[in-house]
VOSE-470078 format. One record per residue (C-alpha): residue in three letters; chain; y, z, x. Coordinates in pm, 1 decimal. Layout:
# residues N
R  residuo  cadena  py  pz  px
R  ALA  A  Y  Z  X
...
# end
This chain:
# residues 409
R  residuo  cadena  py  pz  px
R  MET  A  1.7  -2.4  0.1
R  THR  A  341.8  -93.8  129.1
R  THR  A  619.2  120.6  -21.9
R  GLU  A  985.6  192.3  50.6
R  LEU  A  1134.5  535.7  31.8
R  ARG  A  1511.1  533.2  1.8
R  GLU  A  1820.1  696.9  -146.1
R  LEU  A  1882.8  633.3  -513.4
R  ARG  A  2162.0  387.4  -600.3
R  PRO  A  2382.3  469.1  -902.7
R  ALA  A  2291.5  144.1  -1081.7
R  GLU  A  1922.1  243.3  -1067.1
R  TRP  A  1963.1  581.8  -1235.7
R  ASP  A  1850.5  486.6  -1587.7
R  TYR  A  1537.2  318.3  -1466.7
R  TRP  A  1464.3  592.1  -1213.7
R  TYR  A  1509.5  866.8  -1471.5
R  GLY  A  1299.9  671.8  -1720.4
R  ARG  A  1012.7  669.9  -1466.3
R  LEU  A  1048.3  1045.1  -1439.1
R  GLU  A  1024.4  1075.3  -1818.8
R  LEU  A  715.7  850.4  -1819.5
R  ALA  A  544.0  1074.2  -1560.4
R  PHE  A  612.4  1373.7  -1792.1
R  GLY  A  459.3  1211.5  -2095.6
R  GLY  A  686.5  926.5  -2184.4
R  VAL  A  897.6  1107.3  -2447.7
R  ALA  A  1266.9  1029.5  -2392.8
R  GLU  A  1495.9  1329.3  -2356.2
R  PRO  A  1788.3  1374.2  -2595.4
R  PRO  A  2097.3  1158.5  -2500.2
R  GLU  A  2299.1  1476.7  -2435.3
R  GLU  A  2048.8  1597.4  -2175.4
R  ARG  A  2026.3  1257.5  -2005.9
R  GLU  A  2403.3  1242.6  -1983.6
R  LEU  A  2424.6  1591.1  -1832.4
R  TYR  A  2168.5  1523.9  -1564.0
R  ARG  A  2321.8  1185.8  -1488.6
R  ASP  A  2652.7  1356.0  -1425.9
R  LEU  A  2488.7  1629.7  -1215.6
R  THR  A  2278.9  1395.4  -1001.6
R  GLU  A  2365.5  1404.7  -633.7
R  TYR  A  2279.1  1051.7  -524.9
R  ALA  A  2271.0  1126.8  -153.8
R  ARG  A  1998.4  1383.8  -235.3
R  SER  A  1801.9  1173.7  -481.4
R  ILE  A  1504.6  967.4  -366.9
R  GLY  A  1299.0  684.9  -509.7
R  VAL  A  974.7  545.2  -371.0
R  TRP  A  945.4  176.0  -452.2
R  ASP  A  638.5  -46.4  -463.7
R  GLY  A  809.4  -383.0  -493.6
R  GLU  A  1040.5  -362.9  -793.3
R  GLU  A  857.4  -65.2  -940.6
R  CYS  A  971.4  295.3  -882.0
R  VAL  A  653.7  497.8  -829.5
R  GLY  A  799.7  827.2  -708.7
R  THR  A  1107.5  1033.3  -777.6
R  THR  A  1262.4  1353.6  -647.1
R  GLY  A  1605.6  1498.2  -592.0
R  ALA  A  1790.7  1814.0  -502.1
R  PHE  A  2092.7  2005.8  -623.8
R  SER  A  2324.2  2186.6  -386.3
R  PHE  A  2302.9  2549.7  -506.9
R  ARG  A  2396.9  2890.4  -384.2
R  LEU  A  2123.8  3144.9  -451.7
R  SER  A  2183.7  3520.4  -473.6
R  VAL  A  1968.1  3719.3  -232.6
R  PRO  A  1918.3  4095.4  -169.0
R  GLY  A  2246.6  4231.8  -43.6
R  GLY  A  2455.3  4000.7  -270.9
R  ALA  A  2502.8  3704.1  -37.4
R  LEU  A  2510.6  3359.4  -198.6
R  VAL  A  2292.5  3144.5  28.6
R  PRO  A  2307.0  2764.7  37.6
R  THR  A  1982.1  2649.4  -123.4
R  ALA  A  1835.9  2311.2  -212.1
R  GLY  A  1728.4  2309.7  -576.6
R  VAL  A  1439.2  2062.0  -570.6
R  THR  A  1411.6  1877.9  -896.5
R  MET  A  1297.4  1565.7  -1079.6
R  VAL  A  969.4  1538.5  -888.9
R  SER  A  721.3  1279.9  -1017.1
R  VAL  A  458.8  1032.3  -895.8
R  ALA  A  343.4  743.2  -1113.7
R  ALA  A  -9.2  793.0  -1245.3
R  THR  A  -102.4  459.1  -1088.3
R  HIS  A  -5.9  581.1  -740.2
R  ARG  A  -159.1  923.1  -711.4
R  ARG  A  -341.0  1037.5  -392.6
R  ARG  A  -164.5  776.7  -178.2
R  GLY  A  75.1  1009.4  4.2
R  VAL  A  380.8  939.4  -214.3
R  LEU  A  451.4  1310.0  -284.5
R  SER  A  392.8  1412.2  77.7
R  ALA  A  629.5  1143.5  196.4
R  MET  A  901.1  1258.7  -41.9
R  MET  A  854.8  1625.5  50.9
R  ARG  A  866.2  1537.4  417.5
R  HIS  A  1188.9  1339.3  383.1
R  GLN  A  1345.0  1602.8  158.4
R  LEU  A  1274.1  1908.4  376.0
R  ASP  A  1399.3  1724.9  687.4
R  ASP  A  1718.8  1647.4  494.0
R  VAL  A  1752.2  2009.8  373.8
R  ARG  A  1724.1  2136.8  728.7
R  GLY  A  1976.7  1878.5  848.0
R  ARG  A  2225.8  2008.7  586.5
R  GLY  A  2192.0  2361.6  720.8
R  GLU  A  2041.6  2504.6  401.9
R  PRO  A  1792.2  2778.6  498.0
R  LEU  A  1614.8  2787.4  160.3
R  ALA  A  1462.0  2538.8  -87.2
R  ALA  A  1366.6  2631.9  -438.5
R  LEU  A  1202.1  2477.3  -741.4
R  THR  A  1037.9  2543.7  -1074.4
R  ALA  A  686.2  2405.7  -1089.8
R  SER  A  533.5  2199.2  -1371.2
R  GLU  A  197.1  2261.6  -1204.7
R  PRO  A  201.3  2561.4  -966.0
R  ASP  A  -96.4  2448.2  -751.4
R  ILE  A  95.4  2141.5  -629.5
R  TYR  A  361.8  2311.1  -416.1
R  GLY  A  176.7  2576.7  -221.1
R  ARG  A  72.0  2322.3  39.6
R  PHE  A  433.4  2239.7  100.0
R  GLY  A  516.1  2605.4  167.0
R  TYR  A  661.7  2721.1  -168.4
R  GLY  A  563.8  3065.8  -288.6
R  MET  A  613.9  3218.4  -632.1
R  ALA  A  915.9  3445.6  -582.6
R  THR  A  1021.1  3542.3  -941.3
R  GLN  A  872.2  3586.4  -1284.5
R  GLN  A  1034.0  3571.1  -1624.8
R  LEU  A  976.7  3795.2  -1927.3
R  SER  A  933.6  3659.7  -2276.9
R  ALA  A  886.7  3863.7  -2593.3
R  GLU  A  829.6  3833.2  -2963.8
R  ILE  A  970.2  4147.1  -3115.5
R  ASP  A  883.8  4271.7  -3462.2
R  THR  A  1234.7  4383.3  -3548.1
R  ALA  A  1125.1  4501.6  -3897.0
R  ARG  A  923.8  4778.8  -3733.0
R  VAL  A  1091.1  4831.5  -3388.7
R  ARG  A  1410.4  5034.1  -3364.1
R  LEU  A  1664.3  5069.3  -3088.9
R  ALA  A  1807.8  5394.0  -2946.3
R  VAL  A  2140.8  5287.5  -2797.4
R  PRO  A  2343.5  5469.8  -2530.0
R  GLU  A  2672.5  5645.2  -2579.7
R  GLY  A  2963.2  5409.8  -2607.7
R  THR  A  2779.4  5133.3  -2789.4
R  ASP  A  2982.3  5183.3  -3108.0
R  ALA  A  3306.3  5126.2  -2916.1
R  VAL  A  3205.1  4764.9  -2841.1
R  ARG  A  3343.7  4505.6  -3081.0
R  LEU  A  3135.5  4205.3  -3164.9
R  ARG  A  3263.7  3874.6  -3308.3
R  PHE  A  3127.2  3527.0  -3370.3
R  ALA  A  3274.5  3237.9  -3168.6
R  GLU  A  3207.7  2870.8  -3138.5
R  PRO  A  2992.6  2835.4  -2825.4
R  ALA  A  3180.7  2546.6  -2664.4
R  ALA  A  3515.9  2710.0  -2732.4
R  VAL  A  3428.1  3026.3  -2543.0
R  ARG  A  3217.2  2867.6  -2269.8
R  ASP  A  3461.3  2960.1  -1998.4
R  VAL  A  3484.2  3329.6  -2083.7
R  CYS  A  3103.7  3345.9  -2101.8
R  GLU  A  3086.1  3176.7  -1763.3
R  ALA  A  3317.9  3440.7  -1625.5
R  VAL  A  3081.8  3718.8  -1738.3
R  TYR  A  2784.6  3529.0  -1592.0
R  ALA  A  2963.4  3482.8  -1261.3
R  GLN  A  3019.6  3858.7  -1230.8
R  LYS  A  2645.2  3920.8  -1264.5
R  VAL  A  2519.4  3672.1  -1006.6
R  ALA  A  2560.4  3869.2  -680.7
R  GLY  A  2396.7  4177.6  -836.1
R  ARG  A  2059.5  4024.0  -905.7
R  PRO  A  1860.8  3815.8  -651.5
R  GLY  A  1741.4  3479.7  -773.7
R  MET  A  2050.0  3394.9  -983.7
R  LEU  A  2238.7  3069.8  -924.4
R  ALA  A  2613.8  3051.0  -871.0
R  ARG  A  2687.1  2768.9  -1114.7
R  ARG  A  2890.0  2483.1  -967.0
R  THR  A  3135.0  2278.1  -1172.5
R  GLY  A  2935.6  2083.4  -1438.1
R  TRP  A  2656.7  2336.9  -1472.1
R  GLU  A  2854.1  2535.2  -1726.6
R  ARG  A  2762.5  2260.6  -1972.4
R  LEU  A  2389.1  2348.7  -1956.0
R  PRO  A  2391.9  2682.8  -2150.4
R  VAL  A  2577.2  2527.6  -2446.7
R  MET  A  2390.2  2198.2  -2464.0
R  ASP  A  2246.7  2191.8  -2813.0
R  PRO  A  2048.9  1882.1  -2907.4
R  GLU  A  1894.3  1904.3  -3253.7
R  SER  A  1548.8  1831.0  -3108.6
R  GLY  A  1571.1  2149.2  -2903.9
R  ARG  A  1629.7  2385.4  -3196.1
R  ASP  A  1270.7  2396.1  -3334.4
R  GLY  A  1409.3  2372.9  -3684.1
R  GLY  A  1668.5  2643.4  -3624.0
R  SER  A  2045.0  2656.9  -3670.1
R  PRO  A  2292.5  2496.7  -3428.6
R  LEU  A  2363.2  2723.1  -3134.7
R  GLN  A  2548.7  3041.4  -3232.1
R  CYS  A  2743.5  3279.8  -3007.4
R  VAL  A  2859.3  3638.5  -3036.9
R  LEU  A  3102.2  3794.6  -2796.2
R  ALA  A  3112.5  4161.9  -2701.6
R  GLU  A  3462.9  4296.8  -2637.1
R  ARG  A  3621.6  4615.0  -2526.9
R  ASP  A  3998.2  4668.4  -2520.3
R  GLY  A  4048.2  4297.2  -2583.9
R  GLU  A  3835.1  4192.5  -2279.1
R  VAL  A  3504.2  4002.2  -2311.8
R  VAL  A  3231.8  4216.5  -2162.2
R  GLY  A  2923.5  4026.8  -2283.1
R  TYR  A  2780.8  3752.0  -2498.6
R  ALA  A  2463.8  3635.6  -2666.9
R  ARG  A  2376.1  3276.2  -2761.0
R  PHE  A  2098.4  3213.9  -3008.8
R  HIS  A  1945.8  3006.3  -3291.7
R  ASN  A  1864.6  3141.1  -3637.3
R  MET  A  1544.1  3003.7  -3791.7
R  PRO  A  1541.9  3100.5  -4161.0
R  GLU  A  1203.1  3134.3  -4333.6
R  TRP  A  1088.5  3272.3  -4666.1
R  ASP  A  748.1  3358.0  -4815.2
R  ALA  A  637.7  3519.9  -5142.8
R  ALA  A  748.5  3860.9  -5010.0
R  GLY  A  1097.3  3748.0  -4924.0
R  PRO  A  1288.5  3657.2  -4605.4
R  ARG  A  1108.5  3652.1  -4268.4
R  GLY  A  1344.6  3462.4  -4044.2
R  THR  A  1337.8  3446.8  -3660.8
R  ILE  A  1615.7  3477.8  -3410.4
R  VAL  A  1555.3  3274.3  -3092.8
R  LEU  A  1765.4  3415.2  -2807.1
R  ARG  A  1885.9  3148.5  -2564.1
R  ASP  A  2071.2  3377.5  -2320.2
R  THR  A  2266.9  3698.7  -2302.0
R  GLU  A  2466.5  3875.8  -2030.7
R  ALA  A  2674.4  4193.6  -2036.0
R  LEU  A  2880.0  4387.1  -1784.2
R  ASP  A  2763.1  4737.4  -1874.7
R  PRO  A  2482.7  4920.1  -2064.7
R  ALA  A  2685.0  4984.8  -2379.6
R  ALA  A  2786.1  4618.5  -2415.1
R  SER  A  2428.8  4508.6  -2353.1
R  ALA  A  2295.0  4753.8  -2610.7
R  ALA  A  2554.6  4642.7  -2869.2
R  LEU  A  2438.1  4280.9  -2836.8
R  TRP  A  2066.8  4368.1  -2854.2
R  ARG  A  2126.7  4589.2  -3159.9
R  PHE  A  2310.2  4301.1  -3326.5
R  LEU  A  2020.6  4065.3  -3255.1
R  PHE  A  1771.2  4319.8  -3399.5
R  ASP  A  1973.6  4369.7  -3718.1
R  ILE  A  2064.4  4017.1  -3835.6
R  ASP  A  2008.9  3993.1  -4203.6
R  LEU  A  1708.4  3807.7  -4347.4
R  THR  A  1519.5  3815.4  -4014.9
R  SER  A  1217.0  4012.5  -3892.9
R  THR  A  1144.6  3860.4  -3551.8
R  LEU  A  1341.1  3825.3  -3234.2
R  ARG  A  1198.1  3570.3  -2991.3
R  VAL  A  1306.4  3614.8  -2628.0
R  ARG  A  1239.9  3322.3  -2395.6
R  ASN  A  1350.6  3412.1  -2041.4
R  ARG  A  1468.6  3751.8  -1929.0
R  PRO  A  1431.2  3963.5  -1607.9
R  VAL  A  1106.9  4153.4  -1595.9
R  ASP  A  1303.2  4481.1  -1571.2
R  ASP  A  1542.5  4399.9  -1854.1
R  GLY  A  1695.4  4725.0  -1987.9
R  TRP  A  1627.0  4671.0  -2357.6
R  GLN  A  1256.5  4758.2  -2297.2
R  HIS  A  1365.2  5121.4  -2252.6
R  LEU  A  1561.4  5125.9  -2577.9
R  VAL  A  1287.4  5018.9  -2816.9
R  SER  A  1083.4  5255.4  -3025.5
R  ASP  A  753.2  5075.2  -2986.0
R  ILE  A  701.7  4848.2  -2680.7
R  ARG  A  360.2  4743.6  -2809.0
R  ARG  A  516.1  4555.3  -3096.7
R  CYS  A  737.0  4352.8  -2859.6
R  GLY  A  477.0  4099.0  -2753.5
R  LEU  A  560.0  4099.6  -2386.3
R  ARG  A  443.8  3817.6  -2160.7
R  LEU  A  509.6  3723.1  -1797.9
R  LYS  A  529.8  3373.3  -1653.9
R  ASP  A  593.4  3239.5  -1304.1
R  SER  A  944.8  3105.2  -1254.4
R  LEU  A  1117.7  3030.7  -922.9
R  TYR  A  920.3  2909.2  -623.8
R  LEU  A  1097.4  2959.0  -291.6
R  ARG  A  1054.4  2819.1  59.5
R  PRO  A  1225.2  2926.4  380.6
R  VAL  A  1328.5  2598.2  543.0
R  ASP  A  1465.9  2774.5  853.4
R  VAL  A  1295.5  3112.4  895.2
R  GLY  A  1553.2  3267.6  1126.3
R  PRO  A  1865.9  3189.7  922.7
R  ALA  A  1683.3  3269.5  598.2
R  LEU  A  1580.7  3615.7  706.6
R  GLU  A  1929.5  3681.3  850.9
R  ALA  A  2097.7  3585.7  521.8
R  ARG  A  1976.8  3888.2  324.7
R  THR  A  1989.1  4261.7  380.6
R  TYR  A  1702.6  4515.4  369.6
R  ALA  A  1647.6  4823.9  163.7
R  ALA  A  1525.1  5026.0  464.3
R  PRO  A  1562.7  4979.2  843.9
R  VAL  A  1305.2  4735.8  964.6
R  GLU  A  1187.0  4597.5  1299.1
R  VAL  A  887.9  4370.1  1280.8
R  VAL  A  741.6  4064.6  1447.8
R  PHE  A  602.6  3798.1  1215.4
R  GLU  A  350.0  3535.9  1323.1
R  VAL  A  446.2  3249.2  1093.0
R  GLU  A  218.1  2954.8  1009.7
R  ASP  A  402.1  2646.9  879.0
R  PRO  A  225.7  2319.3  954.0
R  PHE  A  448.7  2116.7  725.2
R  CYS  A  769.1  2236.2  893.9
R  PRO  A  647.3  2306.9  1246.8
R  TRP  A  987.2  2425.6  1367.7
R  ASN  A  915.2  2748.9  1181.9
R  GLU  A  578.9  2816.9  1346.5
R  GLY  A  543.0  3104.8  1594.4
R  ARG  A  668.2  3455.6  1633.5
R  TRP  A  990.9  3588.2  1491.0
R  ARG  A  1143.7  3931.8  1546.4
R  LEU  A  1330.0  4060.0  1244.9
R  THR  A  1560.9  4358.7  1290.8
R  GLY  A  1763.6  4461.2  987.7
R  ASP  A  1890.6  4722.6  745.8
R  SER  A  2132.1  4749.0  450.7
R  THR  A  2419.9  4613.6  655.7
R  GLY  A  2266.2  4298.0  797.4
R  ALA  A  1990.5  4148.4  1004.0
R  SER  A  1894.2  3947.2  1311.7
R  CYS  A  1586.0  3718.5  1332.0
R  LYS  A  1508.2  3550.9  1661.2
R  ARG  A  1208.6  3395.0  1832.2
R  THR  A  1004.8  3621.7  2053.5
R  ASP  A  693.7  3628.2  2269.5
R  ASP  A  614.9  3986.3  2174.6
R  ASP  A  289.7  4072.1  1998.7
R  ALA  A  298.0  4013.3  1620.6
R  ASP  A  283.2  4295.5  1366.3
R  LEU  A  205.5  4077.1  1065.1
R  ALA  A  57.4  3727.7  1033.7
R  LEU  A  126.0  3508.8  733.1
R  SER  A  219.4  3158.7  621.8
R  VAL  A  567.4  3051.6  522.8
R  ARG  A  443.8  3045.7  160.3
R  GLU  A  397.7  3423.7  159.5
R  LEU  A  733.4  3469.6  329.4
R  GLY  A  895.0  3272.3  47.6
R  ALA  A  710.9  3472.4  -219.5
R  ALA  A  833.0  3805.1  -78.2
R  TYR  A  1181.2  3695.5  19.6
R  LEU  A  1373.0  3801.8  -290.8
R  GLY  A  1188.7  4134.0  -331.2
R  GLY  A  995.4  4051.7  -646.7
R  VAL  A  658.1  4022.8  -470.4
R  SER  A  555.4  4299.3  -228.3
R  PHE  A  399.1  4239.4  111.7
R  ALA  A  153.4  4513.9  22.1
R  SER  A  30.1  4311.2  -277.7
R  LEU  A  2.6  3997.7  -60.9
R  GLY  A  -183.0  4203.1  195.5
R  ALA  A  -426.1  4334.1  -64.0
R  ALA  A  -496.5  3970.7  -154.4
R  GLY  A  -561.9  3886.4  211.1
R  ARG  A  -262.8  3657.4  222.6
R  VAL  A  -87.6  3870.2  487.0
R  ARG  A  -276.3  4019.4  782.7
R  GLU  A  -161.1  4348.8  927.1
R  LEU  A  -185.0  4340.9  1305.2
R  ARG  A  -10.8  4672.0  1366.1
R  GLN  A  -108.6  4969.2  1152.9
R  GLY  A  170.4  5073.7  919.3
R  ALA  A  364.7  4746.8  945.9
R  LEU  A  270.0  4634.0  597.2
R  ALA  A  410.9  4951.3  432.8
R  GLU  A  728.6  4933.4  639.9
R  VAL  A  800.1  4570.3  557.2
R  SER  A  712.0  4616.1  185.4
R  LEU  A  979.1  4889.4  158.2
R  ALA  A  1240.2  4693.6  355.4
R  PHE  A  1200.1  4377.0  156.2
R  SER  A  1208.4  4550.4  -186.4
R  SER  A  1494.3  4495.0  -428.8
R  ALA  A  1654.8  4757.7  -654.9
R  VAL  A  1651.2  4504.4  -942.4
R  ALA  A  1390.5  4239.1  -1008.9
R  PRO  A  1483.1  3890.4  -896.4
R  TRP  A  1530.1  3643.0  -1178.0
R  LEU  A  1612.5  3276.3  -1231.2
R  PRO  A  1824.5  3254.0  -1551.2
R  HIS  A  1761.7  2883.8  -1616.5
R  GLY  A  1575.9  2582.7  -1485.8
R  PHE  A  1711.5  2282.1  -1308.1
# end
């Protein structure tokens, strides 16, 4: 097979994106979604593999800044739009795209690459490890009550048209980013994503609704949701589908959750993507009736081990030598001495004996603090070469709050 891998040209976007849609089943996305992603496409970071006139492979990347432990916003390649035509599988197309992409990411000085995986088993061989999970829930609000904290009644709630208050909601979101690893600092254009509301994405529910939480005239939180009315012989049994919510303090958060629980004519609250340590779980009267479920979310890869480990801080003082295996990005292979604490870190090459041996995939999984080295060690994915090193590193890499990716890309 003779193929050509090259940068996407703007005139090719519709065909290229159509080939991506075909690889994911052939159902065209809503026009609003196509328009958004056309506008967000970074052509210098978008790749097509061509067999003659036919595009048989696609991938791209967005230039993100990812929050890491310590609050730094680290330049990160958001890998996206990955597909290989069903006619061209097992011919090296994906490997060629990943090779080109990671070389480009390194050349741009981005120490991390991240993605969400349609099929998780694809990306481990390219060094991506599962770094965050997301919580979903289906809450029986007819039987579950909330015990809210002091100050909740002082929060004023009001409906607002989602697009009209997009900027104030973005301001709340922006204040939350540095405080939770895994969140994305949204660049210009990405503020359109949370309020995109194609009818096909509502599952029969209402147009997107928004409620603001205010205190002393200042917006301190918001919730965006769909209302899905339903009736049976016994009466109303509607469902609220929460799209997203953020709040700047516990009282504002509780006021929004209480509102969602109490909407008239509904008895179910469906929650799609929240942090695994989301605070509402400690307000409910019966957690068993909340239908909790976890799902993998962000997959992370250190592209340059030294700069990546220096970009974050550590929950406890740590000095450790990693023996890193990374055949796909061989510049990462070898021994690295990490010295760090809550104020900063240094990570340099060394010839000293290693304390822990692992692949770059495990390093990516543990990087944000959502997966512990102890857990990876128990699975045999990390080998302890110095007694006690595993416990030391597990504590140092931990995060006070669970890492979380608020939306896909």
